[in-house]
C-alpha positions as CSV (number, residue, x, y, z in Angstrom):
1,M,-0.1,0.3,0.0
2,S,3.1,2.5,0.7
3,D,4.1,2.1,-3.1
4,T,0.9,2.6,-4.2
5,E,0.6,5.4,-2.0
6,E,3.9,6.9,-2.8
7,R,3.1,7.1,-7.3
8,P,0.6,9.7,-7.1
9,Q,2.6,11.8,-5.5
10,D,5.4,11.4,-7.6
11,T,2.9,11.9,-10.8
12,V,1.6,15.1,-9.3
13,E,5.1,16.8,-8.3
14,E,6.2,15.8,-12.2
15,A,3.1,17.6,-13.6
16,T,4.1,20.9,-11.3
17,E,7.7,20.9,-12.4
18,A,7.2,20.3,-16.6
19,P,7.0,23.7,-17.9
20,V,4.1,24.6,-19.7
21,V,4.7,25.0,-23.5
22,N,2.4,26.8,-26.2
23,K,0.9,24.9,-28.8
24,N,2.1,27.2,-31.6
25,K,5.8,26.8,-30.3
26,R,5.7,22.8,-29.3
27,Y,7.4,21.9,-32.6
28,R,9.8,24.6,-32.7
29,K,13.6,23.2,-32.4
30,P,16.6,24.8,-30.2
31,K,18.8,26.5,-32.7
32,P,22.2,26.5,-31.5
33,W,23.6,28.4,-34.5
34,D,21.1,31.4,-34.0
35,T,23.0,33.3,-31.4
36,D,22.3,36.8,-30.0
37,D,25.3,38.6,-32.0
38,I,23.7,37.9,-35.2
39,D,22.3,41.3,-36.7
40,H,19.0,39.8,-38.8
41,W,17.8,43.2,-40.1
42,K,21.3,43.5,-41.8
43,V,21.4,43.5,-45.6
44,D,23.8,42.0,-47.5
45,P,25.1,43.3,-50.8
46,F,23.8,41.2,-53.6
47,T,26.9,40.0,-55.7
48,A,28.0,38.2,-59.1
49,E,27.8,34.7,-56.8
50,D,24.4,35.2,-55.5
51,N,22.7,35.0,-59.2
52,V,22.8,31.5,-59.5
53,A,20.2,31.7,-63.0
54,G,22.7,33.2,-64.7
55,S,22.1,36.1,-67.5
56,F,18.6,37.2,-68.1
57,T,16.8,35.8,-71.1
58,E,15.2,39.5,-72.0
59,E,16.4,43.0,-72.1
60,S,14.8,45.7,-70.0
61,S,14.9,49.3,-70.8
62,F,13.5,52.7,-69.2
63,A,13.4,55.8,-70.9
64,T,13.0,59.5,-69.7
65,L,13.2,63.2,-71.4
66,F,15.0,65.9,-70.2
67,P,14.3,69.7,-70.6
68,K,16.7,71.5,-73.0
69,Y,19.0,73.4,-70.6
70,R,19.8,70.2,-69.2
71,E,21.4,69.3,-72.4
72,R,24.7,70.8,-71.6
73,Y,25.2,69.0,-68.3
74,L,24.5,65.9,-69.3
75,R,26.9,65.9,-72.0
76,E,29.6,66.3,-69.9
77,I,28.7,63.8,-67.0
78,W,27.7,61.4,-69.1
79,P,31.0,59.6,-69.6
80,H,31.1,59.2,-65.9
81,L,27.5,57.7,-65.8
82,T,28.3,54.8,-67.9
83,R,31.4,53.9,-66.3
84,A,29.7,53.9,-62.7
85,L,26.7,51.6,-64.1
86,E,29.2,49.1,-66.2
87,R,30.1,48.0,-62.5
88,Y,26.5,46.6,-62.8
89,G,26.2,45.5,-66.1
90,L,23.9,48.1,-67.6
91,T,24.6,50.6,-70.5
92,A,23.0,54.1,-70.8
93,V,22.3,55.8,-74.1
94,L,21.8,59.8,-74.5
95,D,19.4,60.9,-77.2
96,L,20.0,64.6,-78.0
97,V,17.7,64.6,-81.0
98,E,14.8,63.4,-79.2
99,G,15.9,64.8,-75.4
100,S,16.0,61.2,-73.8
101,M,18.0,59.1,-71.3
102,T,17.7,55.2,-71.7
103,V,19.2,52.8,-69.6
104,K,19.3,49.0,-70.5
105,T,20.6,45.5,-69.4
106,T,23.4,43.6,-70.7
107,R,24.6,39.8,-70.6
108,K,26.6,41.5,-67.9
109,T,23.6,42.1,-65.3
110,Y,23.6,40.4,-62.6
111,D,21.5,42.4,-60.0
112,P,17.7,42.6,-60.8
113,S,16.7,45.4,-59.0
114,S,19.8,47.5,-60.2
115,I,17.8,48.8,-63.3
116,L,15.0,50.3,-61.2
117,K,18.0,52.2,-59.5
118,A,19.3,53.3,-62.6
119,R,15.7,54.1,-63.8
120,D,15.5,56.9,-60.7
121,L,18.9,57.5,-61.2
122,I,18.4,59.2,-65.0
123,K,14.7,60.2,-63.2
124,L,16.7,62.2,-61.1
125,L,19.1,63.9,-63.1
126,A,16.2,65.0,-65.4
127,R,14.8,67.0,-62.3
128,S,18.4,68.9,-61.9
129,V,19.6,66.6,-59.1
130,P,23.8,66.7,-59.5
131,F,25.0,63.7,-60.7
132,P,27.2,63.1,-57.3
133,Q,24.3,62.9,-55.4
134,A,22.4,61.5,-57.7
135,I,24.7,58.0,-58.1
136,K,24.2,57.3,-54.6
137,I,20.6,55.9,-55.9
138,M,22.4,53.0,-56.5
139,D,23.1,52.1,-53.2
140,D,20.5,49.8,-51.6
141,A,19.9,51.5,-48.7
142,V,19.1,55.0,-50.5
143,A,15.8,55.4,-52.2
144,C,13.7,58.3,-53.8
145,D,10.9,60.0,-54.2
146,I,9.2,62.6,-56.6
147,I,6.3,64.5,-55.0
148,K,4.2,66.2,-56.9
149,I,3.4,70.1,-55.3
150,G,2.1,71.3,-59.0
151,N,-1.9,70.1,-58.6
152,L,-2.1,71.0,-54.5
153,V,-2.9,74.9,-55.1
154,R,-4.9,76.3,-57.9
155,N,-4.0,80.2,-57.2
156,K,-0.5,80.4,-59.1
157,E,0.8,83.1,-56.3
158,R,-0.5,81.4,-53.4
159,F,1.7,78.3,-54.9
160,V,4.6,80.2,-55.2
161,K,4.6,81.5,-51.5
162,R,3.9,78.3,-50.1
163,R,6.9,76.4,-52.3
164,Q,9.3,79.0,-51.0
165,R,8.1,78.3,-47.3
166,I,10.0,75.0,-48.1
167,L,13.3,76.5,-48.7
168,G,12.9,79.3,-46.2
169,P,15.3,82.4,-45.9
170,G,18.8,81.6,-47.7
171,G,17.4,78.0,-47.7
172,Q,17.7,77.4,-43.8
173,T,14.4,75.8,-43.9
174,L,15.4,73.6,-46.5
175,K,19.0,72.7,-44.4
176,A,17.0,71.9,-41.4
177,L,14.5,69.3,-42.8
178,E,17.9,67.7,-45.0
179,L,19.5,67.6,-41.3
180,L,16.8,66.3,-39.2
181,T,15.3,63.9,-41.8
182,Q,19.2,62.8,-43.3
183,C,17.7,63.2,-46.9
184,Y,18.6,65.0,-49.6
185,I,15.7,67.5,-51.2
186,M,15.7,69.5,-54.4
187,V,12.7,71.5,-54.9
188,Q,12.5,72.3,-59.1
189,G,9.2,73.7,-60.4
190,N,6.2,71.6,-59.7
191,T,8.2,69.0,-58.5
192,V,10.0,68.1,-54.9
193,A,13.0,65.2,-55.4
194,A,13.9,63.3,-52.2
195,M,16.6,60.9,-51.8
196,G,17.6,59.1,-48.3
197,G,16.1,56.4,-46.0
198,F,12.5,55.0,-46.6
199,K,11.9,56.6,-42.7
200,G,13.1,60.4,-44.0
201,L,11.4,60.0,-47.0
202,K,7.9,59.1,-45.2
203,E,8.5,62.5,-43.1
204,V,9.9,64.8,-45.5
205,R,6.4,64.0,-48.1
206,K,4.4,64.7,-44.9
207,V,6.2,67.8,-44.0
208,I,6.0,69.3,-47.8
209,E,2.3,68.2,-48.3
210,D,1.3,69.8,-45.3
211,C,3.1,72.7,-46.3
212,M,1.1,73.4,-49.5
213,K,-1.9,73.0,-47.3
214,N,-1.0,75.8,-45.6
215,I,0.8,74.0,-42.4
216,H,4.1,76.1,-41.9
217,P,7.3,73.6,-42.1
218,I,8.6,75.2,-38.6
219,Y,5.9,72.9,-36.9
220,H,6.9,69.6,-38.2
221,I,10.5,71.3,-37.6
222,K,10.1,71.7,-33.8
223,E,8.5,68.2,-33.5
224,L,10.9,66.1,-35.7
225,M,13.8,67.9,-33.0
226,I,12.1,66.6,-30.2
227,K,11.8,63.2,-31.5
228,R,15.5,63.3,-32.2
229,E,16.3,63.9,-28.3
230,L,13.5,61.3,-27.2
231,A,14.9,58.7,-29.6
232,K,18.4,59.0,-27.5
233,N,16.8,57.9,-24.4
234,P,16.7,54.5,-24.2
235,A,14.0,54.3,-21.2
236,L,11.4,55.9,-23.6
237,A,11.5,53.2,-26.5
238,T,8.2,51.5,-25.2
239,E,6.7,54.3,-23.9
240,S,4.2,57.3,-25.7
241,W,5.9,60.4,-27.0
242,D,2.7,62.3,-27.3
243,R,3.0,63.9,-24.0
244,F,6.5,65.4,-25.2
245,L,5.3,66.6,-28.1
246,P,3.7,70.1,-28.8
247,Q,0.3,70.5,-29.2
248,F,-0.1,73.4,-31.8
249,K,-4.1,74.6,-32.3
250,K,-5.7,76.2,-35.2
251,R,-6.2,79.6,-35.0
252,N,-8.8,81.3,-37.1
253,V,-7.2,84.6,-38.6
254,A,-10.0,87.3,-38.9
255,R,-10.7,88.1,-42.5
256,R,-11.0,91.7,-43.9
257,A,-14.2,93.3,-43.9
258,P,-15.4,94.0,-47.2
259,K,-15.1,97.7,-48.7
260,T,-18.6,98.1,-49.6
261,V,-21.2,96.7,-47.2
262,K,-24.6,95.6,-48.9
263,P,-27.5,96.6,-46.7
264,K,-29.6,94.0,-45.4
265,K,-33.2,93.2,-47.4
266,V,-36.1,93.5,-45.0
267,Y,-37.3,89.6,-44.5
268,T,-41.0,88.9,-46.0
269,P,-42.6,85.9,-46.0
270,F,-44.3,86.3,-49.2
271,P,-42.7,85.3,-52.8
272,P,-41.7,88.5,-55.0
273,A,-44.3,89.5,-57.7
274,P,-43.8,88.4,-61.0
275,T,-42.3,90.4,-63.3
276,M,-45.2,91.3,-66.2
277,S,-44.8,89.8,-69.4
278,K,-45.2,91.9,-73.1
279,V,-48.6,90.6,-73.2
280,D,-49.5,91.8,-69.8
281,K,-48.2,95.2,-70.8
282,Q,-50.4,95.7,-73.7
283,L,-53.7,94.5,-71.9
284,E,-52.7,97.3,-69.4
285,S,-52.0,100.0,-71.9
286,G,-55.2,99.0,-74.0
287,E,-53.1,98.2,-77.0
288,Y,-53.9,94.3,-76.8
289,F,-57.5,95.2,-78.2
290,L,-56.3,97.5,-81.0
291,K,-56.3,96.0,-84.7
292,A,-53.0,94.9,-86.2
293,G,-52.7,98.2,-88.7
294,E,-53.8,100.5,-85.6
295,R,-50.9,99.1,-83.7
296,E,-48.5,99.4,-86.2
297,R,-49.4,103.0,-86.9
298,K,-49.5,103.8,-82.9
299,A,-45.9,102.1,-83.0
300,K,-44.7,104.5,-85.6
301,E,-46.0,107.3,-84.4
302,A,-44.1,106.7,-80.8
303,K,-41.0,106.3,-82.8
304,A,-41.4,109.6,-84.8
305,E,-41.8,111.1,-81.4
306,K,-38.6,109.7,-80.2
307,R,-36.5,110.5,-83.1
308,E,-37.9,114.1,-83.0
309,E,-37.1,114.6,-79.7
310,R,-32.9,113.0,-79.9
311,S,-33.1,115.2,-83.0
312,A,-34.0,118.3,-81.2
313,E,-31.7,117.4,-78.2
314,K,-28.5,117.3,-80.8
315,R,-29.7,120.5,-82.7
316,R,-29.7,122.3,-79.0
317,E,-26.1,120.7,-78.7
318,R,-24.9,122.2,-81.9
319,E,-26.4,125.7,-81.3
320,E,-25.1,125.9,-77.6
321,G,-21.6,126.4,-79.3
322,F,-22.6,129.5,-81.2
323,V,-24.0,131.2,-78.3
324,A,-21.6,134.1,-76.9
325,P,-20.5,134.1,-73.5
326,V,-21.5,136.5,-71.0
327,E,-19.1,138.8,-70.4
328,E,-18.2,140.4,-67.1
329,V,-18.3,144.5,-66.6
330,R,-14.9,145.6,-64.8
331,E,-15.5,147.1,-61.5
332,K,-13.2,150.3,-62.5
333,K,-15.0,151.3,-65.4
334,R,-17.8,151.8,-63.0
335,K,-15.9,153.7,-61.1
336,R,-14.9,156.2,-63.9
337,V,-18.4,156.4,-64.8
338,A,-19.0,157.3,-61.2
339,I,-16.6,160.1,-61.1
340,A,-17.5,161.5,-64.3
341,E,-21.2,162.1,-63.2
């Protein structure tokens, strides 16, 4: 009996000591090669050895147009561009007749994403981005974003003023945005070209679109500066930053009063009287009951009377030019006449 009594106690102790395993993780096995010093987010560069499939079966190409004023600059930097693309197995063609740039894959191309990066490269060059900055787009960690701002504001003068806010006095606002977002920003015409990391590009797009919606970039710059300081504190990594960020209230600016104030009409519940038609006017004057001949004769008489009045007014205006003006009698003559008497 003692043996039988001890067995249930042993089973209870084993059940309490066994760890509780989640059903979703019960089939997972330990991975001794996966240590803490491994960075799982690191993206290794794509080399020719990684392309096991070999060369591409078909040729891919992208083309874009460029303005006339960029022709001289592109001709100067084109040898440097072709040498830079040869490292990725790509070729570039500059057509000065059509005003276009084309990038193509070759048999030596090993990275499938390099042709997409080259497409962004020629797109940035066409938007006045200098070549030393545009060639950085070939790096995997760098992306670009073309923000169209031309259709966000209808009024031309208002559009120019808000676009100038992005630059700021002496380009200081643009420089501050570049430092805070770690992105290169180029304002050109109706577009804004930005280059940098994905997180920075997201902030740049938000700032520029809000600026065209009449929200000044200085508010976003203050917010980005506070976030930059909060990111340095590891204790706040898991907390909400809303209590530290400024809450800007929207103020309604009083509009200017119009110069001519229209007097308010007295409200009447009754609708206005309908306007009289031509038939109603004829019925009121009795002309409606006249015969056609009499009606025509009456209309001719009315026209003749108006014609006579107009001719009399013109005759009076012509005669006014021939009327002699009234001469003023001088006072000295009157005095002399009085003395003589």
